[in-house]
C-alpha positions in Angstrom: -55.1 -13.0 -36.0 -55.3 -15.3 -32.9 -52.0 -16.5 -31.3 -51.1 -20.1 -31.9 -52.2 -22.7 -29.3 -50.8 -26.0 -28.1 -53.3 -27.7 -30.4 -51.8 -25.9 -33.4 -48.3 -27.0 -32.4 -49.5 -30.6 -32.0 -51.1 -30.6 -35.4 -48.1 -29.1 -37.1 -45.7 -31.6 -35.4 -48.1 -34.6 -36.0 -48.2 -35.5 -32.3 -50.7 -35.4 -29.4 -51.2 -32.3 -27.1 -49.9 -34.3 -24.2 -46.7 -35.1 -26.0 -46.2 -31.3 -26.7 -46.7 -30.6 -23.0 -44.1 -33.2 -22.1 -41.6 -31.6 -24.5 -42.3 -28.1 -23.1 -41.7 -29.3 -19.5 -38.4 -30.8 -20.5 -39.4 -34.4 -19.9 -36.8 -37.1 -20.7 -39.6 -39.5 -21.8 -39.9 -38.2 -25.4 -37.9 -39.7 -28.3 -35.4 -37.3 -29.9 -37.1 -37.2 -33.3 -40.5 -36.3 -31.7 -38.9 -33.7 -29.5 -37.2 -32.1 -32.6 -40.6 -32.1 -34.5 -42.3 -30.3 -31.6 -39.5 -27.7 -31.1 -39.5 -27.0 -34.8 -43.3 -26.5 -34.8 -43.0 -24.2 -31.8 -40.4 -22.1 -33.6 -42.3 -22.0 -36.9 -45.6 -20.9 -35.3 -44.0 -18.6 -32.7 -45.9 -20.4 -29.9 -45.5 -19.0 -26.4 -46.9 -21.1 -23.5 -49.7 -19.5 -21.5 -48.0 -19.1 -18.0 -51.3 -19.2 -16.1 -52.5 -22.3 -17.8 -49.2 -24.0 -17.4 -49.0 -23.1 -13.7 -52.4 -24.7 -13.2 -51.5 -27.9 -15.0 -48.1 -28.2 -13.3 -49.2 -26.9 -9.9 -46.3 -24.4 -10.1 -46.2 -20.7 -10.8 -42.5 -20.7 -11.8 -42.1 -17.5 -9.8 -39.9 -16.7 -6.8 -40.7 -14.0 -4.3 -37.8 -11.7 -3.4 -38.2 -9.5 -0.3 -35.5 -6.9 0.0 -34.7 -5.0 3.2 -34.4 -1.7 1.3 -34.3 -1.1 -2.5 -32.2 2.0 -2.0 -29.1 0.0 -1.1 -26.9 -0.4 -4.2 -25.3 -3.6 -2.9 -28.7 -5.3 -3.4 -28.5 -4.5 -7.1 -25.3 -6.6 -7.4 -27.0 -9.5 -5.5 -30.1 -9.3 -7.6 -28.1 -9.5 -10.8 -26.6 -12.8 -9.6 -29.9 -14.1 -8.3 -31.9 -13.3 -11.5 -29.3 -14.7 -13.9 -29.4 -18.1 -12.1 -33.2 -18.2 -11.7 -33.9 -17.1 -15.3 -31.6 -19.9 -16.6 -33.8 -22.3 -14.7 -37.0 -20.9 -16.2 -38.1 -18.9 -13.1 -39.1 -15.3 -12.8 -38.9 -13.1 -9.7 -41.5 -10.9 -8.0 -39.8 -8.1 -6.0 -41.0 -6.4 -2.8 -39.4 -3.7 -0.7 -39.3 -4.4 3.0 -39.2 -0.6 3.7 -42.6 -0.3 2.0 -43.6 -3.4 4.0 -42.9 -1.4 7.2 -44.7 1.8 6.0 -47.9 0.0 5.0 -47.8 -2.3 8.0 -48.4 -5.1 5.6 -46.8 -8.6 5.5 -45.6 -8.9 2.0 -44.4 -12.5 2.6 -48.1 -13.3 3.1 -48.8 -11.8 -0.3 -46.1 -14.0 -1.8 -47.6 -17.2 -0.3 -51.0 -16.1 -1.5 -49.6 -15.8 -5.0 -48.3 -19.4 -4.6 -44.7 -18.6 -5.4 -42.4 -21.6 -5.8 -39.9 -20.2 -3.3 -39.0 -17.1 -1.3 -35.6 -15.3 -0.9 -35.3 -12.8 1.9 -32.5 -10.3 1.3 -30.9 -8.3 4.0 -31.9 -7.8 7.7 -35.7 -7.6 7.7 -37.6 -5.8 10.4 -39.9 -8.8 11.2 -38.1 -12.2 11.2 -41.3 -13.8 12.4 -42.8 -13.1 8.9 -39.9 -15.1 7.3 -40.5 -17.9 9.8 -44.2 -18.1 8.9 -43.5 -18.1 5.2 -40.8 -20.7 5.5 -43.3 -23.1 7.0 -45.3 -22.8 3.8 -42.8 -22.3 0.9 -39.1 -23.2 0.3 -37.1 -20.2 1.7 -33.5 -18.9 1.6 -32.0 -15.9 3.4 -29.4 -13.9 1.5 -26.9 -11.2 2.6 -27.5 -11.5 6.3 -27.3 -14.2 9.1 -30.8 -13.9 10.5 -33.2 -15.4 11.2 -31.6 -18.9 11.7 -34.5 -21.3 11.0 -34.4 -25.2 10.8 -35.3 -25.5 7.1 -33.9 -22.3 5.7 -30.6 -21.9 4.0 -28.5 -18.8 4.7 -26.0 -17.4 2.1 -24.0 -14.4 3.2 -20.5 -12.8 3.3 -18.1 -13.4 6.1 -18.7 -10.0 7.7 -16.3 -10.4 10.6 -13.5 -11.4 8.3 -14.2 -8.5 5.9 -14.1 -6.0 8.8 -10.7 -7.5 9.9 -9.3 -6.9 6.4 -10.4 -3.3 6.5 -9.0 -2.6 9.9 -5.7 -4.5 9.3 -5.2 -2.4 6.1 -5.6 0.9 8.1 -3.2 -0.2 10.8 -0.7 -1.4 8.2 -0.7 2.1 6.8 0.3 3.4 10.2 -3.1 4.6 11.6 -3.7 4.2 15.3 -6.8 6.4 16.0 -9.3 4.5 13.9 -13.1 4.9 14.1 -15.8 2.6 13.0 -19.3 3.7 11.8 -21.4 0.8 13.0 -24.4 -0.7 11.3 -27.4 -2.6 12.7 -28.6 -6.1 13.2 -26.4 -9.2 13.1 -24.3 -8.0 10.2 -23.6 -4.7 12.0 -22.6 -6.7 15.1 -20.2 -9.0 13.2 -18.5 -6.1 11.4 -18.1 -4.2 14.7 -16.7 -7.4 16.3 -14.1 -7.8 13.6 -13.0 -4.2 13.9 -12.7 -4.3 17.7 -10.9 -7.7 17.7 -8.1 -6.4 15.4 -7.7 -3.2 17.4 -7.3 -5.2 20.6 -4.8 -7.6 19.0 -2.7 -4.6 18.0 -2.9 -3.0 21.5 -5.1 -0.2 20.1 -8.3 -0.8 22.0 -7.9 2.6 23.8 -7.8 4.5 20.5 -10.7 2.6 18.9 -14.0 4.6 18.6 -17.3 3.2 17.5 -20.0 5.6 16.4 -23.5 4.3 15.7 -24.8 5.0 12.2 -27.4 3.4 9.9 -27.3 2.1 6.4 -27.6 5.5 4.7 -25.4 8.2 3.3 -27.0 10.7 5.7 -26.3 8.4 8.7 -22.6 8.2 7.6 -22.4 11.9 7.2 -23.8 12.6 10.7 -21.7 10.0 12.4 -18.5 11.4 10.8 -19.4 15.0 11.8 -19.6 13.8 15.4 -16.3 11.8 15.1 -14.4 14.7 13.5 -15.7 17.2 16.1 -14.0 15.3 19.0 -10.9 16.7 20.6 -8.8 13.7 19.4 -10.3 13.1 16.0 -9.5 9.8 14.2 -7.1 9.7 11.3 -9.1 6.9 9.7 -12.7 5.8 9.5 -14.0 2.4 8.5 -17.7 2.7 7.5 -20.3 -0.1 7.7 -21.1 0.2 4.0 -20.2 2.2 0.9 -23.2 4.5 1.4 -22.1 5.5 4.9 -18.6 5.9 3.4 -19.8 8.4 0.9 -21.5 10.3 3.7 -18.2 10.3 5.6 -16.4 11.6 2.6 -18.9 14.5 2.3 -18.5 15.3 6.0 -14.7 15.4 5.8 -14.7 17.7 2.8 -17.2 20.1 4.4 -15.0 20.3 7.5 -12.0 21.1 5.3 -10.2 17.8 5.5 -8.6 16.2 2.5 -9.1 12.4 1.8 -6.8 10.6 2.1 -4.3 13.3 3.1 -6.0 14.2 6.4 -8.4 11.3 6.8 -8.4 7.8 5.3 -11.8 6.1 4.6 -12.8 2.5 4.0 -16.2 1.4 2.9 -17.8 -2.0 2.6 -19.6 -3.9 -0.2 -17.7 -2.7 -3.3 -20.8 -1.3 -4.9 -20.8 0.9 -8.1 -20.6 3.9 -5.8 -17.1 2.9 -4.7 -16.0 2.5 -8.3 -17.1 6.0 -9.4 -13.9 7.7 -10.5 -14.5 10.9 -8.4 -15.0 8.8 -5.2 -12.7 5.8 -5.9 -13.4 4.4 -2.4 -11.2 1.7 -0.8 -13.7 -0.9 0.2 -14.3 -4.6 1.1 -15.7 -6.6 -1.8 -18.6 -8.6 -0.3 -19.2 -10.8 -3.4 -22.7 -9.6 -4.0 -23.2 -11.2 -7.4 -21.8 -14.5 -6.1 -24.1 -14.4 -3.0 -27.1 -13.9 -5.2 -26.1 -16.7 -7.6 -25.5 -19.1 -4.7 -28.7 -18.1 -3.0 -30.6 -18.9 -6.2 -28.9 -22.3 -6.5 -29.7 -23.1 -2.8 -33.4 -22.2 -3.4 -33.5 -24.4 -6.5 -32.1 -27.3 -4.5 -34.6 -26.6 -1.7 -37.5 -26.6 -4.1 -36.4 -30.0 -5.3 -35.9 -31.3 -1.8 -37.9 -29.2 0.7 -37.3 -31.2 3.8 -33.5 -31.1 4.1 -31.9 -29.2 7.1 -30.9 -25.6 6.6 -27.2 -24.7 6.1 -25.1 -21.5 6.3 -22.8 -20.8 3.4 -20.3 -17.9 3.6 -18.5 -16.2 0.7 -14.9 -15.0 1.2 -14.5 -11.2 1.2 -11.5 -9.3 -0.3 -10.1 -5.8 0.0 -10.2 -3.4 -2.9 -7.6 -0.7 -2.3 -8.4 2.5 -4.2 -7.8 6.2 -3.6 -9.3 7.0 -0.1 -6.6 5.4 2.1 -3.0 6.5 2.7 -0.5 6.7 5.7 -1.4 9.4 8.3 0.3 12.7 8.1 3.7 12.7 10.0 2.2 14.9 12.8 -0.5 12.3 13.4 1.8 9.4 13.6 2.9 8.0 17.0 6.6 8.7 17.9 7.3 4.9 18.0 5.3 1.8 17.3 5.7 -1.5 19.1 2.9 -3.3 17.1 
């Protein structure tokens, strides 16, 4: 049995094919009783529009390309959830590509998206080749989400306030009484902003001399290796603020392997408030980076840009908050300074 066609819907509703097309596109030019007749016919026949035919007639594919920095990062799952819910409600589907694969293949997946004639592009996270985003943005409405780069004239940026989030984490540790605090730093502009927030708070409290920065990456392994180096120093830190939750989990593994209890011997703070931080056996204190909200707002910005492509790009920042869980506590009495002026 063949699937119903738009002609079948038109015959059932007693209207023309062009009027059925207007109803399916959500046009306001159709009288309510005609619209109702068409929708009833669609429901009765089980009609589903042919996406390829519709894209040809509308000159739109109703798809959005999403290029992620690295699919292994659990924070991107939260962002994608917000992104997809907003786009789906507007009748758009997403095509997903992994920037890590992009690097391995030496292929520009933004070019693939433009060849597929996506209606818009969302670049998520710090991508290795900002020039590719610049090229794509000249051809298709583009939004950058979850990072602050690249800054381009007609591209909106939706991200968390990374410097403020880092300040929250550092203030929390100092408030507990920690003085020897280390930061496992990330990469790119986001890494720089979080490091800047950490160092600024340490300076403001007169603790610049006891602040340590150890370079890591965005992975659990990177957090593990950085923490091993930090805890092998003669004056080991009593607290570690990690660039993200994955690095924080790596730091937790390193501490336990070296025989240190968390938070008894070492306090840990992560960043992003991913599902990892909420696992009961980890229960990681972390900065909530509003991933779902960033995704939702990025989708909304893209929809606005599709409707009005020529407007100037803007930067929108979400406000982070601190989620205090089970990996932070005051330092042991032996690790506390004899008196504190700050």
